[in-house]
C-alpha positions as CSV (number, residue, x, y, z in Angstrom):
1,X,-57.0,55.2,-26.3
2,X,-58.6,52.4,-23.8
3,X,-56.5,49.4,-23.8
4,X,-57.4,45.9,-23.1
5,X,-55.3,42.9,-21.4
6,X,-55.2,39.1,-21.3
7,X,-54.5,37.8,-18.0
8,X,-52.8,34.7,-18.0
9,X,-51.5,32.3,-14.7
10,X,-48.0,30.8,-14.9
11,X,-46.1,28.7,-12.6
12,X,-42.0,29.4,-12.3
13,X,-39.6,27.3,-10.5
14,X,-36.1,28.1,-9.2
15,X,-33.2,25.8,-7.7
16,X,-32.1,29.3,-6.3
17,X,-34.8,31.6,-4.9
18,X,-38.3,32.7,-5.3
19,X,-37.4,36.0,-7.2
20,X,-35.4,33.7,-9.8
21,X,-38.5,31.5,-9.8
22,X,-40.3,34.5,-11.1
23,X,-37.8,36.1,-13.5
24,X,-37.7,32.6,-15.0
25,X,-41.5,32.5,-15.7
26,X,-41.5,35.8,-17.2
27,X,-38.3,35.2,-19.4
28,X,-40.1,32.0,-20.8
29,X,-43.4,33.7,-21.6
30,X,-41.5,36.7,-23.1
31,X,-40.3,34.4,-25.6
32,X,-43.8,33.7,-27.0
33,X,-46.0,36.6,-25.9
34,X,-45.9,40.2,-27.1
35,X,-46.6,43.0,-24.7
36,X,-45.9,41.5,-21.3
37,X,-47.1,44.5,-19.0
38,X,-47.3,44.0,-15.3
39,X,-47.5,40.6,-12.9
40,X,-48.4,39.6,-9.5
41,X,-47.2,36.8,-7.4
42,X,-50.3,34.8,-6.1
43,X,-48.5,31.9,-4.5
44,X,-45.1,31.0,-2.8
45,X,-44.2,27.5,-2.3
46,X,-41.2,25.2,-2.4
47,X,-40.1,21.7,-2.5
48,X,-37.7,19.8,-0.3
49,X,-35.9,16.6,-0.5
50,X,-35.9,13.5,2.0
51,X,-33.5,15.1,4.1
52,X,-35.3,18.3,4.7
53,X,-33.0,20.5,2.3
54,X,-35.1,23.1,0.1
55,X,-34.1,21.7,-3.5
56,X,-36.9,24.1,-5.2
57,X,-38.8,27.7,-4.8
58,X,-42.2,27.9,-6.8
59,X,-44.4,30.2,-7.6
60,X,-47.4,30.9,-9.2
61,X,-48.4,34.1,-10.9
62,X,-50.6,36.1,-13.2
63,X,-49.0,37.9,-15.9
64,X,-50.8,40.3,-18.3
65,X,-50.2,41.4,-21.9
66,X,-51.8,44.0,-24.0
67,X,-54.2,42.8,-26.7
68,X,-53.6,44.4,-30.4
69,X,-56.0,46.5,-31.7
70,X,-56.5,45.8,-35.3
71,X,-57.5,49.2,-37.6
């Protein structure tokens, strides 16, 4: 049976790592979206404080979820 997916863009953050930023975004999306199937990280970036210390890792990503068919 053919499948159709909806793709949305998310931004995730973490004070620890890019990996955690991805996991945080997916975990939050999973709370309200059903059928999450795949993700793709599109951008990596970060934020630093006035001393130059990295204080936040950020990712922009697309996630897809399957659209339910009725009937």
